[in-house]
Structure formats: C-alpha cells, structure tokens
C-alpha positions as CSV (number, residue, x, y, z in Angstrom):
1,X,0.1,0.0,0.1
2,X,1.0,3.5,-0.4
3,X,1.6,6.1,2.3
4,X,-1.5,7.1,4.0
5,X,-2.4,10.7,2.9
6,X,-3.1,13.0,5.9
7,X,-5.1,16.1,5.8
8,X,-3.7,19.4,7.3
9,X,-7.3,20.7,8.2
10,X,-8.0,17.8,10.6
11,X,-4.4,17.4,12.0
12,X,-3.6,19.0,15.6
13,X,-2.5,22.4,14.1
14,X,-5.3,22.9,12.0
15,X,-5.3,26.1,9.6
16,X,-2.9,28.9,10.2
17,X,-5.4,31.7,10.3
18,X,-2.8,34.3,11.3
19,X,-0.6,33.6,8.0
20,X,-0.5,35.9,5.5
21,X,-1.8,33.9,2.8
22,X,-5.0,33.1,5.0
23,X,-5.4,37.0,5.9
24,X,-5.4,37.6,1.8
25,X,-7.8,34.7,1.6
26,X,-10.2,36.6,4.1
27,X,-9.8,40.0,2.2
28,X,-10.3,38.2,-1.0
29,X,-13.9,36.6,0.0
30,X,-14.8,40.1,1.2
31,X,-13.5,42.6,-1.5
32,X,-12.9,40.0,-4.4
33,X,-16.7,39.4,-4.9
34,X,-17.8,41.9,-7.6
35,X,-19.4,41.0,-11.1
36,X,-18.0,42.5,-14.5
37,X,-21.3,42.0,-15.8
38,X,-23.2,44.3,-13.3
39,X,-20.8,47.2,-14.5
40,X,-23.2,50.1,-16.0
41,X,-21.2,51.2,-19.1
42,X,-24.0,53.4,-20.7
43,X,-22.4,56.8,-19.9
44,X,-18.8,55.4,-21.1
45,X,-20.4,54.5,-24.4
46,X,-22.0,58.1,-24.8
47,X,-18.4,59.5,-23.9
48,X,-16.7,57.1,-26.3
49,X,-18.7,58.7,-29.2
50,X,-17.6,62.0,-28.3
51,X,-13.8,61.3,-28.4
52,X,-11.6,61.9,-31.4
53,X,-9.8,59.4,-33.3
54,X,-6.6,59.6,-31.5
55,X,-8.4,59.4,-27.8
56,X,-10.0,56.3,-29.1
57,X,-7.1,54.7,-30.5
58,X,-4.9,55.1,-27.4
59,X,-7.7,53.6,-25.1
60,X,-7.9,50.7,-27.5
61,X,-4.3,50.4,-27.3
62,X,-4.1,50.4,-23.5
63,X,-7.2,47.9,-23.3
64,X,-5.5,45.4,-25.8
65,X,-2.4,45.7,-23.6
66,X,-4.4,45.2,-20.3
67,X,-6.9,42.5,-21.5
68,X,-3.8,40.3,-23.2
69,X,-1.8,40.6,-20.0
70,X,-4.8,39.5,-17.8
71,X,-5.5,36.5,-20.2
72,X,-1.8,35.6,-20.0
73,X,-1.7,35.2,-16.3
74,X,-4.8,33.6,-16.2
75,X,-3.5,31.0,-18.6
76,X,-0.3,30.7,-16.9
77,X,-1.1,30.5,-13.2
78,X,-1.9,26.7,-12.6
79,X,1.6,25.4,-12.9
80,X,2.4,27.6,-9.7
81,X,-0.8,26.4,-7.9
82,X,-0.1,23.0,-8.9
83,X,3.4,23.4,-7.1
84,X,1.9,24.9,-4.1
85,X,-0.5,21.9,-3.8
86,X,2.2,19.5,-4.2
87,X,4.2,20.7,-1.2
88,X,1.0,20.6,0.7
89,X,0.9,24.5,1.3
90,X,-3.1,24.5,2.0
91,X,-3.3,27.9,3.0
92,X,-1.3,29.3,0.2
93,X,-3.5,27.2,-2.4
94,X,-6.7,28.4,-0.7
95,X,-5.9,31.8,-1.6
96,X,-4.6,31.2,-4.7
97,X,-7.8,29.6,-5.8
98,X,-9.3,33.3,-5.6
99,X,-6.3,34.7,-7.5
100,X,-7.2,32.6,-10.5
101,X,-10.8,33.5,-10.2
102,X,-10.0,37.3,-10.2
103,X,-7.6,37.3,-13.0
104,X,-10.4,35.7,-15.3
105,X,-12.7,38.3,-14.2
106,X,-10.4,40.9,-15.5
107,X,-10.4,39.5,-18.8
108,X,-14.2,39.5,-18.7
109,X,-14.2,43.2,-17.6
110,X,-12.0,44.3,-20.3
111,X,-13.8,42.4,-23.0
112,X,-17.3,43.8,-21.9
113,X,-15.6,47.2,-22.2
114,X,-14.5,46.3,-25.9
115,X,-17.6,44.8,-26.8
116,X,-20.2,47.5,-25.1
117,X,-18.3,50.7,-25.3
118,X,-15.8,50.8,-27.9
119,X,-17.7,48.1,-30.0
120,X,-14.7,47.0,-31.3
121,X,-14.2,43.6,-33.0
122,X,-10.9,44.1,-35.2
123,X,-7.5,42.1,-34.1
124,X,-6.1,44.6,-31.4
125,X,-2.7,42.3,-31.2
126,X,-1.7,45.1,-33.5
127,X,-0.8,47.1,-30.6
128,X,1.3,44.6,-28.9
129,X,4.7,45.6,-29.5
130,X,8.4,43.5,-29.4
131,X,8.6,44.2,-25.7
132,X,5.1,43.2,-24.9
133,X,5.3,40.0,-26.7
134,X,8.7,38.8,-25.3
135,X,6.9,39.3,-21.8
136,X,3.8,37.8,-22.3
137,X,4.3,35.3,-25.3
138,X,7.8,34.2,-24.2
139,X,9.1,34.9,-20.6
140,X,5.6,34.4,-18.7
141,X,4.8,31.3,-20.1
142,X,8.2,30.0,-20.1
143,X,8.8,30.6,-16.6
144,X,5.5,29.2,-15.2
145,X,5.4,26.0,-17.6
146,X,8.7,25.2,-16.6
147,X,7.5,24.4,-13.1
148,X,5.9,21.4,-14.6
149,X,9.0,19.6,-14.9
150,X,11.3,21.7,-12.4
151,X,9.5,22.7,-9.0
152,X,13.0,23.7,-7.7
153,X,13.0,26.6,-5.3
154,X,15.1,28.6,-8.0
155,X,12.4,27.7,-10.8
156,X,9.7,28.9,-8.2
157,X,11.4,32.1,-7.7
158,X,12.2,32.7,-11.3
159,X,8.3,32.1,-12.2
160,X,7.1,34.4,-9.2
161,X,9.6,37.2,-10.2
162,X,8.3,37.2,-13.8
163,X,4.7,36.6,-12.8
164,X,4.2,38.5,-9.4
165,X,7.1,41.2,-9.4
166,X,7.4,42.2,-13.1
167,X,4.0,41.3,-14.7
168,X,1.7,42.6,-11.6
169,X,4.4,44.6,-9.4
170,X,5.7,46.7,-12.4
171,X,3.4,46.4,-15.3
172,X,-0.1,46.0,-14.1
173,X,0.5,48.2,-11.1
174,X,1.9,51.1,-13.1
175,X,-0.6,50.9,-16.0
176,X,-3.6,50.6,-13.5
177,X,-2.4,53.6,-11.6
178,X,-1.8,55.7,-14.6
179,X,-5.1,54.7,-16.4
180,X,-7.2,55.3,-13.2
181,X,-5.5,58.8,-12.6
182,X,-6.1,59.7,-16.2
183,X,-9.6,58.8,-16.0
184,X,-10.2,60.8,-12.9
185,X,-8.4,63.9,-14.0
186,X,-10.1,63.9,-17.1
187,X,-13.4,62.6,-15.4
188,X,-14.3,60.2,-17.9
189,X,-15.4,56.4,-18.5
190,X,-17.3,56.2,-14.9
191,X,-17.8,52.4,-15.5
192,X,-14.2,51.8,-16.4
193,X,-13.2,53.7,-13.5
194,X,-15.3,51.2,-11.4
195,X,-13.5,48.3,-13.0
196,X,-10.0,49.7,-12.5
197,X,-10.7,50.4,-8.9
198,X,-11.9,47.0,-8.5
199,X,-8.7,45.6,-10.4
200,X,-6.4,47.6,-8.4
201,X,-7.5,46.1,-5.1
202,X,-7.3,42.6,-6.5
203,X,-3.8,43.3,-7.9
204,X,-2.8,44.6,-4.5
205,X,-3.5,41.0,-2.8
206,X,-1.8,39.3,-5.7
207,X,1.4,41.1,-5.1
208,X,1.1,40.8,-1.6
209,X,1.2,37.1,-2.2
210,X,4.0,37.4,-4.6
211,X,6.2,39.2,-2.1
212,X,5.5,36.6,0.4
213,X,6.2,33.8,-1.7
214,X,9.7,35.2,-2.9
215,X,10.5,36.2,0.7
216,X,9.7,32.6,2.0
217,X,11.8,31.0,-0.7
218,X,14.7,33.2,0.2
219,X,14.2,32.7,4.1
220,X,14.0,29.1,3.2
221,X,16.7,28.5,0.9
222,X,19.0,31.3,1.1
223,X,21.6,33.0,-0.9
224,X,20.9,30.7,-4.3
225,X,17.3,31.6,-4.5
226,X,17.9,35.4,-3.8
227,X,20.8,35.5,-6.5
228,X,18.2,33.9,-9.1
229,X,15.6,36.5,-8.1
230,X,18.1,39.3,-8.5
231,X,19.3,38.1,-11.9
232,X,15.8,37.6,-13.1
233,X,14.5,40.9,-11.9
234,X,17.3,42.5,-13.8
235,X,16.8,40.6,-16.9
236,X,13.1,41.7,-17.2
237,X,13.0,45.0,-15.7
238,X,14.5,46.5,-19.2
239,X,11.6,44.8,-21.2
240,X,9.1,46.1,-18.8
241,X,10.5,50.0,-19.4
242,X,10.5,49.0,-23.2
243,X,6.6,48.3,-23.0
244,X,6.1,51.7,-21.4
245,X,7.9,53.3,-24.4
246,X,6.0,51.0,-26.8
247,X,2.8,52.7,-25.4
248,X,4.0,56.3,-26.1
249,X,5.9,56.0,-29.4
250,X,2.9,56.3,-31.7
251,X,1.3,59.5,-30.1
252,X,2.6,63.2,-30.2
253,X,1.1,64.8,-28.0
254,X,-0.4,61.6,-26.0
255,X,-4.3,62.0,-25.6
256,X,-5.7,62.7,-22.4
257,X,-2.3,64.2,-21.1
258,X,-0.3,60.7,-20.2
259,X,3.0,61.3,-19.3
260,X,5.8,58.9,-20.2
261,X,8.3,60.0,-17.6
262,X,5.5,59.7,-14.8
263,X,5.2,56.2,-15.9
264,X,8.6,55.3,-15.9
265,X,9.2,57.0,-12.6
266,X,6.2,54.9,-10.9
267,X,7.3,51.9,-12.2
268,X,10.8,52.4,-11.2
269,X,9.7,53.2,-7.7
270,X,7.4,50.2,-7.4
271,X,10.4,48.1,-8.9
272,X,12.7,49.1,-6.1
273,X,10.2,48.8,-3.4
274,X,9.7,45.1,-4.3
275,X,13.3,44.5,-4.5
276,X,13.8,45.9,-1.1
277,X,11.0,43.9,0.7
278,X,12.2,40.8,-0.9
279,X,15.9,41.3,0.1
280,X,14.6,42.0,3.8
281,X,13.9,38.1,3.9
282,X,17.7,37.5,3.9
283,X,17.8,38.5,7.5
284,X,14.2,37.3,8.7
285,X,13.4,33.9,9.9
286,X,10.6,31.9,8.4
287,X,8.2,32.3,11.4
288,X,8.7,35.9,11.2
289,X,8.0,36.3,7.7
290,X,4.8,34.0,7.9
291,X,3.2,36.3,10.3
292,X,4.2,39.7,8.7
C-alpha cells in the first residue's frame, strides 16, 4: 500500500488563520466578490462617441495590453498552483483559488468594455509591440510552464519574479495606476473607473502574495534563491520599461495628458520597493515572515 494521505485541516494544528495567505484569503472573500457583468457602461459609451480618433486609439491601445496581459496570467498561473498544492501548503493554495478566479474576471471586464463601449471587433494584437510579446508570449509562459518539470526553489522564484514582481508589480500596477489617474483627471468613463478600482484592489492582494512567496523562498533556501531573484529582476525590468516606451511612441502629443516620464518614475519606484522588501527576507526567520 502507498503512504496514507494526511489532511492538514484535520491534524492537531489545523489551519494557520494568522498567516499572510489566510489573511489574503479573508480579504479576497470580502473584496473580490464583484461581477463585471453588473458594471454600467452606458455613460462610457456616450462619452466614447464624443472622443476623437486619437483618443479612441490610445484607449484601445491600453485596453488591448491590459486584456492580453490578464488573459496571459489567467492561462499561466496553474503550474504555480500545482506546485504549491503538491508541497502541501494548503493555506497558500486556498488563497490562490481566488487569485485565478480574479484574473479571469479581469479578462471578462475588459472584454465587456471592448464589446459594449468601444464596440470593437478588430484584431487588437496590432498594439502588442516587441517588448510586450517578449514578456507575455515568451518569458511568462516559459517561466511558469517550466514548473511542470522543475519545481525547485530556484524555478519557483524565477516564475514568481516574472509573474508577480514584473507583470503584476511593475507593469499592471503602473498601468492601472496611470490609467485610473488619467480617467479621474479627465472625468471620463465612470464604468471603467469602477472596474479599474476593483482591479487595483485585486492586484494589490496578488502582489502581496508574490512578495510573500519570494520572501519565503529566500528565508527557506538562502543565497541561491536570492541570486536567482536578483538576476531575473534585472533581466526583465528593461523589457518592462521598453513596454512603456511602446505605448507612447505612436502619439505626439499623447491624448488625455498621459506622461511617459510619470509612468517610468512610478514603475521604477515600485520595482525598487519590491526588490528591497524581498531582500529583507535574507535576515528574517521563516516564522517572522509568515506572520508579517
């Protein structure tokens, strides 16, 4: 007979409700329950018709990058969930079920915007430049799918850097911050503002888990993992900055007052914050980290 399976939820320790993954799970149950199908886009459609061609073009450009990125992370998350499950990290797996569900809702929300507001049925991949394709068509799926054959701490760290720190912590956080500020300052697209507000809440939880995961791997496995994280961040950050440049290149001036320097500054600041936060794990115990 094979080894008898045990269940964490029924052993003497039960679930660690004080751990960060479980605290994120509690937040996800309260804050993540919103339905893209219930967003009212009527005023957005009316305003869309008043925009000039270049304003519509930049909104399609940004939306195509957002929805493509959200679809990519929805598709590529499963190998990470499988590794966490195989290691018996029940609290983390429980939280990651909401993570995947939320990414799927983000895809749905942007598709509603494209269908109901822009009423756009063309192939929007024309907006996906060289750096965008490198991240979402090559680096992201390669790093995550590698976990199917190699679940080592280094491979997990490289996957999480790609997904959590670069795609979510630099690109998504920067993009949604700037997009939301643009809509607020110009007082346009109230339905999409509501969507982006919800997305920012969801992504903040995703990023918190990513920082936790990388910090845990560093605390558990030391310099080998830290060096892999540092190398991977430095490999991918130039691609992230390149994506920002690709957004601005076609427009002069950029509609709605979008500012490339502000994008770059925000992205660089977020990159440094995450770098420093994970670096702190080199001097933390696993117990300290889990309860942070």
